Residue, then its C-alpha position, 0 to 999 in steps of 0.5 A: x870891954x878892954x877892961x873886962x878882958x884885961x881882968x884875966x878872969x875866965x868868969x868875966x872874959x867868957x860873958x864878955x866874949x859872948x856879948x862881943x859876938x852878939x854885938x857883931x852878929x846883930x849888925x855887920x857894921x859893928x864888926x867893921x867898926x871894931x877893926x880899928x880897935x883890934x890892937x886894944x882887944x886882941x892881946x888878951x885873945x892871944x894870951x888865952x887862945x890856947x886855954x882849952x880844957x884837956x879832959x881826955x876822953x871824959x864828957x865836957x858838961x860845960x860845953x852847953x854853957x860855953x865857958x871854955x875860954x879857948x873855944x870862945x876866943x876861937x869862935x869870937x875871932x871867926x865872927x870878927x873875921x867874917x863880919x869885919x870886912x876885908x882888913x879884919x883878917x890882916x889885923x887879926x893875923x898881925x896881933x895873933x900870928x898863929x891864927x888861921x883864916x876860917x874862910x876859903 
């Protein structure tokens, strides 16, 4: 997974993020088990976090296929925070200082 994220290719990163989300949603224990590995996974998240498509007032037809890297990273971070247990937010915030919690 780390190797796929380190390719820096959006066509590889997007499916990897979708797989990571599905793994975490499949079993909450997977989310907690990944927390110690956030330091290996999250640097690429921080790099591509702001990579959103600026299309102005046009229609984003790629929204259905979910290939916007910036949005996928935010979704994945939220899933990681929700299912990662009590230490997830602290670890995410350490690696991505501008991240804000999705919870109350």
